[in-house]
C-alpha positions in Angstrom: -32.2 3.8 -29.7 -33.9 4.0 -33.1 -36.0 0.8 -33.5 -34.7 0.3 -37.0 -31.1 0.1 -35.9 -31.6 -2.8 -33.5 -31.4 -5.8 -35.9 -28.1 -4.5 -37.4 -26.7 -3.9 -33.9 -27.8 -7.3 -32.8 -26.2 -8.9 -35.8 -22.9 -7.1 -35.2 -22.9 -8.2 -31.5 -23.7 -11.7 -32.4 -20.9 -11.8 -35.0 -18.4 -10.5 -32.4 -19.6 -13.0 -29.8 -19.3 -15.8 -32.3 -15.8 -14.8 -33.3 -14.6 -14.7 -29.7 -16.4 -17.9 -28.8 -14.8 -19.6 -31.8 -11.4 -18.2 -30.8 -11.8 -19.7 -27.3 -12.5 -23.1 -28.9 -9.5 -22.9 -31.1 -7.2 -21.8 -28.3 -8.2 -24.9 -26.3 -7.9 -25.4 -22.6 -4.3 -26.4 -22.1 -2.7 -25.5 -18.8 -1.1 -22.1 -18.8 1.4 -20.8 -16.3 -0.2 -18.6 -13.6 3.0 -17.5 -12.0 6.7 -18.4 -11.7 7.9 -21.5 -10.0 11.4 -20.3 -9.2 14.1 -23.0 -8.9 17.4 -21.3 -8.1 19.1 -24.7 -7.9 18.6 -25.0 -11.7 21.3 -22.3 -12.1 23.9 -25.0 -11.5 22.4 -27.2 -14.2 25.0 -28.0 -16.9 23.9 -27.8 -20.5 21.1 -25.2 -20.3 21.4 -21.5 -21.2 20.3 -18.6 -19.0 18.5 -15.5 -20.4 18.2 -12.3 -18.3 15.2 -10.0 -19.0 14.6 -6.6 -17.6 10.9 -5.7 -17.4 9.0 -2.5 -17.6 5.2 -2.9 -17.1 1.9 -1.1 -16.7 0.5 -4.1 -14.9 -0.4 -3.9 -11.2 1.5 -5.8 -8.6 -1.4 -5.4 -6.1 -2.9 -8.8 -5.2 -0.3 -10.7 -7.1 0.3 -14.3 -5.8 3.7 -15.3 -4.7 5.9 -15.8 -7.7 3.4 -14.0 -9.9 4.9 -10.5 -9.6 2.2 -8.8 -11.7 -1.4 -9.4 -12.5 -3.5 -8.6 -15.5 -5.0 -5.5 -13.9 -3.8 -2.0 -14.6 -1.2 -0.4 -12.4 -1.3 3.2 -11.3 2.4 3.7 -12.2 5.0 1.8 -14.1 6.6 -1.2 -12.4 10.0 -2.9 -13.0 11.3 -6.4 -12.6 14.3 -8.7 -13.4 13.7 -12.2 -14.4 16.2 -14.9 -15.3 15.1 -17.9 -17.3 16.8 -21.2 -17.8 16.4 -22.8 -21.3 16.7 -26.6 -21.5 19.4 -27.9 -23.7 19.0 -29.3 -27.2 17.4 -31.7 -28.0 14.9 -31.1 -25.2 14.5 -27.6 -26.5 13.4 -27.2 -30.1 13.9 -23.9 -31.9 10.7 -22.0 -32.1 9.1 -23.7 -29.1 8.6 -22.9 -25.4 8.7 -26.0 -23.2 6.2 -24.6 -20.7 6.7 -25.6 -17.1 3.9 -28.1 -16.3 4.2 -29.0 -12.6 5.2 -27.6 -9.2 8.5 -29.6 -9.4 9.9 -28.3 -12.7 12.5 -30.1 -14.6 15.2 -27.8 -16.0 16.4 -30.5 -18.3 13.1 -30.4 -20.2 11.3 -27.2 -19.3 11.8 -23.5 -19.0 12.5 -22.5 -15.4 12.5 -19.1 -13.7 15.8 -19.0 -11.8 14.8 -15.7 -10.2 11.9 -13.3 -10.5 12.0 -10.1 -8.5 10.4 -6.7 -8.6 12.7 -3.7 -8.6 12.4 0.0 -8.0 13.3 2.4 -10.9 16.8 3.1 -9.7 17.8 -0.5 -9.3 16.3 -1.3 -12.7 18.4 1.4 -14.2 21.5 0.2 -12.4 21.1 -3.3 -13.8 20.3 -2.0 -17.2 23.5 0.0 -17.5 25.5 -3.0 -16.2 24.2 -5.2 -19.0 24.4 -2.5 -21.7 28.1 -2.0 -21.1 28.6 -5.6 -22.2 26.4 -5.3 -25.3 28.0 -4.8 -28.7 27.1 -1.4 -30.2 25.1 -0.9 -27.0 22.0 -2.2 -28.7 18.7 -2.5 -27.0 15.9 -4.8 -28.0 12.4 -3.9 -26.9 9.6 -6.5 -27.0 5.9 -5.8 -26.8 3.6 -8.9 -26.5 0.0 -9.3 -27.8 -3.5 -10.0 -26.6 -4.4 -12.9 -24.3 -0.9 -13.0 -22.7 -0.2 -13.6 -19.0 2.9 -12.1 -17.4 4.8 -15.4 -17.2 3.9 -16.3 -20.8 5.3 -13.0 -22.0 8.5 -13.7 -20.1 9.0 -17.3 -21.4 8.2 -16.4 -25.0 10.6 -13.5 -25.1 13.3 -15.6 -23.5 12.7 -18.2 -26.2 13.0 -15.5 -28.9 16.2 -14.0 -27.4 17.7 -17.5 -27.1 16.8 -18.9 -30.5 17.9 -15.9 -32.5 21.2 -15.6 -30.5 20.7 -11.8 -30.4 23.3 -10.0 -28.4 21.2 -6.9 -27.8 20.1 -6.0 -24.2 16.5 -7.3 -24.0 13.8 -5.2 -22.4 10.3 -6.5 -22.1 7.4 -4.0 -22.1 4.4 -5.8 -20.8 0.9 -4.3 -20.6 -2.1 -5.4 -18.6 -3.6 -8.3 -20.6 -5.8 -10.5 -18.5 -4.7 -13.6 -20.5 -8.3 -14.6 -21.2 -9.8 -15.1 -24.7 -13.1 -13.4 -23.7 -11.2 -10.4 -22.4 -10.4 -9.0 -25.9 -12.2 -5.6 -25.2 -10.4 -5.2 -21.9 -7.1 -6.0 -23.4 -7.7 -3.5 -26.2 -8.4 -0.7 -23.7 -5.4 -1.8 -21.7 -3.3 -1.3 -24.8 -4.6 2.2 -25.1 -3.9 2.7 -21.4 -0.2 1.7 -21.9 0.8 3.8 -24.9 2.1 6.7 -22.9 4.2 4.5 -20.7 5.8 2.8 -23.8 6.4 6.2 -25.3 8.2 7.3 -22.1 10.3 4.2 -22.1 11.4 4.8 -25.7 12.0 8.4 -25.0 14.2 7.6 -22.0 16.2 5.1 -24.0 16.6 7.5 -26.9 17.8 10.4 -24.7 20.3 8.2 -22.9 23.8 8.7 -24.2 24.8 5.2 -23.1 22.4 3.6 -25.6 23.6 3.1 -29.1 20.7 1.7 -31.1 17.1 0.7 -30.3 15.1 -2.0 -32.1 11.5 -2.8 -31.5 9.5 -6.0 -32.1 5.8 -6.1 -31.4 3.3 -8.9 -31.9 -0.4 -8.9 -32.6 -2.2 -6.3 -30.4 1.1 -5.2 -29.1 1.6 -3.4 -32.4 -1.2 -1.1 -31.6 0.5 0.0 -28.4 3.8 0.3 -30.2 2.4 2.3 -33.2 0.5 4.7 -31.0 3.6 5.3 -28.8 5.7 6.0 -31.9 3.0 8.3 -33.4 2.9 10.3 -30.2 6.7 10.5 -30.0 6.9 11.8 -33.6 4.1 14.4 -33.0 5.7 15.6 -29.8 9.3 15.8 -31.1 8.7 16.4 -34.8 10.3 13.1 -35.7 11.3 9.7 -34.3 14.6 9.5 -32.5 17.4 8.5 -34.9 18.5 5.8 -32.4 15.4 3.8 -33.3 16.8 1.8 -36.2 14.3 -1.0 -36.8 10.6 -1.5 -36.1 9.2 -5.0 -36.7 5.5 -5.8 -36.7 4.7 -9.5 -36.4 1.0 -10.5 -37.2 -0.1 -6.9 -36.3 -3.7 -6.7 -35.1 -4.1 -3.2 -36.4 -6.6 -1.8 -38.9 -4.7 -1.4 -42.2 -6.2 2.1 -42.8 -5.3 3.3 -39.4 -1.8 2.0 -39.8 -1.3 4.0 -43.0 -2.6 7.1 -41.1 -0.2 6.4 -38.2 2.8 6.2 -40.6 1.8 9.5 -42.3 1.7 11.2 -38.9 5.1 9.7 -37.9 6.5 11.3 -41.0 9.1 10.5 -43.6 12.1 10.6 -41.2 11.5 7.2 -39.7 13.4 3.9 -39.3 12.9 0.7 -41.3 9.4 -0.8 -40.9 9.1 -4.5 -41.6 5.7 -6.3 -41.4 5.3 -10.1 -41.1 1.9 -11.0 -42.7 0.1 -14.3 -43.2 -3.2 -14.7 -44.9 -3.9 -18.0 -43.0 -3.7 -16.3 -39.6 -6.8 -17.6 -37.9 -6.6 -15.2 -34.9 -6.6 -12.2 -37.2 -9.5 -13.6 -39.1 -11.5 -13.6 -35.9 -10.3 -10.2 -35.0 -11.5 -8.9 -38.4 -14.9 -10.3 -37.7 -14.9 -8.8 -34.2 -14.2 -5.4 -35.7 -17.1 -5.8 -38.3 -14.8 -6.4 -41.3 -12.0 -4.0 -40.6 -9.0 -5.5 -42.5 -6.2 -6.4 -40.2 -2.7 -5.4 -41.3 -1.2 -8.8 -40.5 -3.6 -10.7 -42.8 -3.4 -8.7 -46.0 -2.2 -10.1 -49.3 1.0 -8.1 -49.9 1.0 -9.0 -53.6 -2.5 -7.5 -54.2 -3.4 -4.0 -54.9 -3.8 -1.5 -53.4 -1.5 -2.8 -50.7 1.6 -3.5 -52.8 1.7 0.0 -54.3 0.6 1.8 -51.1 3.2 0.2 -48.9 5.9 0.5 -51.5 5.3 4.2 -51.5 5.4 4.3 -47.7 8.7 2.3 -47.8 7.3 -0.5 -45.7 8.6 -4.0 -46.3 5.9 -6.7 -46.3 7.3 -10.2 -45.5 4.8 -12.9 -46.6 4.7 -16.0 -44.3 1.5 -17.4 -45.7 3.1 -20.6 -47.1 5.4 -21.2 -44.1 4.3 -24.1 -42.0 4.2 -23.6 -38.3 3.5 -25.7 -35.2 1.2 -22.8 -34.1 -2.3 -24.0 -34.8 -3.6 -20.4 -35.1 -0.8 -19.5 -37.6 -0.5 -16.3 -35.5 3.0 -16.7 -34.1 5.0 -17.9 -37.2 7.8 -15.3 -36.6 8.6 -17.0 -33.3 7.5 -20.6 -33.8 8.4 -21.5 -37.3 12.0 -22.8 -37.0 13.1 -21.6 -40.4 11.8 -18.1 -39.8 13.4 -17.9 -36.3 16.7 -19.1 -37.8 16.4 -16.5 -40.6 15.9 -13.7 -38.1 18.8 -15.0 -36.0 21.1 -15.1 -39.0 20.2 -11.6 -40.0 20.8 -10.4 -36.4 24.1 -12.1 -36.2 25.3 -10.6 -39.5 23.9 -7.2 -38.8 21.6 -7.4 -41.8 18.0 -6.4 -42.2 15.2 -8.9 -42.7 14.6 -7.7 -46.2 17.6 -9.4 -47.9 15.7 -11.8 -50.3 18.8 -14.0 -50.7 17.6 -16.5 -48.2 16.7 -20.2 -48.2 13.1 -19.2 -47.4 12.5 -17.6 -50.8 10.3 -20.3 -52.1 7.9 -20.0 -49.2 8.3 -16.5 -48.0 9.4 -13.3 -49.6 9.7 -9.5 -49.4 7.3 -7.4 -51.4 8.2 -3.9 -52.5 11.2 -2.1 -53.8 11.9 -0.6 -50.4 13.7 -3.9 -49.6 16.7 -2.7 -51.7 17.1 0.6 -49.8 16.6 -0.4 -46.1 19.5 0.5 -43.9 20.7 -0.3 -40.4 21.1 -3.4 -38.3 18.1 -5.3 -36.8 18.6 -6.2 -33.2 14.9 -6.4 -32.4 12.4 -9.0 -31.8 9.4 -8.8 -29.6 6.2 -10.0 -28.4 4.0 -12.7 -28.5 0.8 -14.3 -27.6 1.0 -17.8 -26.2 
């Protein structure tokens, strides 16, 4: 190494270390679910709702503890699972929140409970998928991709909360990749995201080619947007365009370099579905990510009213939904799309009415808005929401 480069390298490393250390401090040390504490008896509980989630994953099942199903390590081939979650009734459950199970003896009247959690082979996963799809209006499928620092049970519980709170009728499919669920494992998670893009592309291709599927919507959160964008980019390059069945792509707090995102869109091409991006300039997690990447602007933290972003994304027909002024119980301001009740309700209303998220005639106008003329021309119904970090 050239001697003259060492101070700069040291400064960059120190900045990255500081950013991650600060993120650890902000995330706190609250108890987090390591696995599922299944309580089948809760199925008879009156008042709660049940959410069934089918799972496709690149996580490994090797070494998983009982009830854990999958670890944060990388699997050699895709795995499948079926998890049923009980949601406590209102008022115990509040829109936008996950009432995390906190003890071995879970209370279904107050906490999320896994009624069942079982691994499946591919054939059984397909059989259950078709059974649920037949009961789904328009045969819609909602694919969810979570973000960094997310353990398998956390991805399950958060997606169940999103499906429940938005009242979507789409068949929900979770794509979960090998995040170790540790704040200091950011580099490992990033490489696991790269490891998983082929598997997500394959999932989307299988759904697109299946005559039983009517529409596909995708929701990704944080680093999950990197997995999703790379999978879509590969699909478009391989097939010459994205499958027409993919109607809506939603990026929530995307931890993606803004310049790379523009390049990915260019490579996907003009024949693409609606792209909606939820941004927030007070997103503390993305602020640390920006520092970790030595100043690379993160898409989810841009000012959508400022140039060059406003003009660039208007040209690219990308709708930027600004949540900066929306209050959220999320201390990091990184999960507003799922935790701010008014945003969750807005999404649910749009899903129920078959509208896109870009209709600016909402009660949220004073705090959040759509930027760009593409809002007037977006088509299709949005049945997709996905992913989250705890």
